Structures are given as structure tokens and as C-alpha cells.
N, C-alpha and C positions, 0 to 999 in steps of 0.2 A: 819087272824090268827085263827086257830082253837084250838084244845086242846093243852096245853103245854106238853113238854117232860121233865121229870126230871131224873137225873142221880145221883144215890148215891151207895155206896158200903157199905156192912153191917159193915165191920171192918176197913173201910179205909177213903178216902180222903173227901168225901162228904156225909154227913149222916144228917138226920133230928135230931133235937135236942131232940125230945121227941116222944113218941107214938102218942100223939095227932097230932103233926106236921106231922108225916108220914101218919096218917088217913086223914088229911086235904088235903095233897099233892096228895094222890091217888084219891081224888075226881076230881081234876082239871088237873092231869097229867097221863102220861103213862109210864110204864117202858119199856125200851129197852135193849136188848143184844147186844153190840158192836161187829162187825165181823171184822173191820178193825184195824191194829195196826198202831198207829200213833206215830211219834217221831219229833214232831214240835218244842218242848219247851226243850231245853237242861238244862236251868237254874232250872227247876222244873219238872222233869219228870212225876210226878203225875198229872200235868195239862194236859198231853196228854190223860188221861182217859176221861176227860171232852170233848175234841175234838172228841174222839171215840164216845161218846154218841150223840153228836150233829150230826155226820154223820149217825149213826144208826137210829136216829130219823127223818132224813131229816128236820132237823131244819131250820126255817127261820132266827133265830137269837140266839146267845148265850149271855145271860145276866150275868154279873159277875163283881166283884170288884177286881178281881185278876190281878195284874199288869202285870204278864208275859203273860197272854192270851190277855189283853188289848192292849199290845204293838204289838201283831200280826195284829190288826185292823180288819181282817177277816180271815177265814181258809176256803179253798176250796169253796169260794163264800158264805160263811155264815159270816154275819157281827157279830162282837164281840163288845158289847156295855155295858156301865155302866148302871144301873138301871134307872138313871134320864134320859138319852137320850132315853132309850127304852120307858119310859113312855111319853116322849115328842112325840115320834113318834106314839106311841098308841093313844094319845089324837088327833093327826092330822088325824089319820084314821076314827075317829069316826064321 
């Protein structure tokens, strides 16, 4: 796994809590601009923006605590995992 990809929208669903968090994320992440429109989560349409970012970033995994996304298990062959599972897998790769 190389550099992480982060997705957030300035006035919308996923946003760093502070300027310092934003600054730290930019050190380890890259910003992507989604090009695909996804409609995989009917219960919470804003979750589709996360999936769009994952596709644009060619993500290896989507890490979340969101129950709607987790219920998918994966999306277009990109696993969707809780933080704990991701960290377990990361430790196994080391």
C-alpha cells in the first residue's frame, strides 16, 4: 500500500475537523476528483460520494465506520472494512 487517498468535500459529508487535521491529511493523502456517478447506497445517498472517491483514487480498500458502506462488504472489487480490520491486515503485511 502506498499513499492513502482521502476524500472530503468542503461544505458537505466528510471534512477534516480542523485546519491542522487538513494539513496532516495532505501529508499522507492525495486529493482526487471523482468522475463516476455512483448510486449504490439508497439509504444514504451521500455515502455514494465516498465510493466515487474510492474509484477515482483506485483505492485498495475503503476504511469506514459507516454501517451503510460496511453492509456492502466491497464495491467494484474494493473491500470496505472497519478500522480494526484494516489495521489487522496492515500489521499482517508488515
